C-alpha positions as CSV (number, residue, x, y, z in Angstrom):
1,M,27.7,147.6,104.4
2,S,26.3,145.2,101.8
3,S,23.2,145.6,99.8
4,M,20.6,143.3,98.2
5,F,22.9,143.1,95.1
6,G,25.2,140.7,96.9
7,N,28.4,141.9,95.2
8,V,27.5,145.6,95.2
9,L,28.4,147.8,98.2
10,D,26.0,150.6,99.3
11,D,28.7,153.1,98.2
12,A,28.4,151.8,94.7
13,L,24.8,153.2,94.5
14,I,24.1,156.7,93.2
15,P,20.9,158.7,93.2
16,V,19.1,159.1,89.9
17,R,16.2,161.6,89.9
18,G,13.4,161.6,87.3
19,V,9.7,161.6,86.6
20,V,7.9,158.3,86.5
21,Q,6.4,157.5,83.1
22,L,5.5,153.9,83.7
23,S,6.2,151.4,86.5
24,T,6.1,147.6,86.0
25,D,7.1,144.5,87.9
26,L,10.3,144.5,85.8
27,G,11.4,148.1,86.4
28,V,10.5,151.7,85.8
29,F,10.5,154.1,82.8
30,L,11.7,157.5,83.9
31,D,11.9,160.9,82.1
32,L,15.4,162.2,82.8
33,R,15.7,165.7,81.5
34,G,13.5,164.9,78.5
35,R,15.0,161.5,77.8
36,R,13.0,158.3,78.5
37,V,15.1,155.6,80.1
38,F,14.4,152.2,81.7
39,V,15.8,151.2,85.1
40,P,15.4,147.5,85.7
41,G,14.2,146.6,89.2
42,G,17.4,144.6,89.7
43,Q,19.6,147.7,89.3
44,T,18.1,149.7,92.1
45,L,17.5,149.3,95.8
46,S,14.5,151.6,95.6
47,A,11.0,150.0,95.4
48,V,9.8,150.5,91.8
49,R,6.4,148.9,92.2
50,R,3.6,151.2,93.0
51,L,5.3,154.3,91.6
52,E,2.7,156.5,90.0
53,P,3.1,158.2,86.6
54,G,4.0,161.9,87.0
55,Q,5.7,161.2,90.4
56,V,9.1,162.8,90.8
57,V,11.4,160.1,92.4
58,T,15.0,159.6,93.3
59,L,16.2,156.0,92.9
60,Q,19.4,154.6,94.4
61,V,20.8,152.9,91.2
62,N,23.9,150.7,90.7
63,R,26.7,153.1,89.8
64,D,28.1,150.9,86.9
65,Y,24.6,150.6,85.3
66,A,23.9,154.3,85.7
67,I,27.2,155.3,84.1
68,R,26.9,152.7,81.3
69,E,23.4,153.8,80.4
70,G,24.1,157.5,80.7
71,L,21.7,158.1,83.6
72,V,24.1,160.6,85.3
73,A,25.9,163.6,83.9
């Protein structure tokens, strides 16, 4: 099954769980185990708009991006 990434398959997405620090039209800043990271809106299938600070979320993130940025252990 294909996703909105065009060249990324749904099985190339992995869950990333964190606490929302700031959400913008460009993406979301999350606190991941005490580390602040930015996830661009184009790297996730999850809606990043309207996320509230302090909210615990699990985003479906492009696997390559998550690994490259150290978002997964």
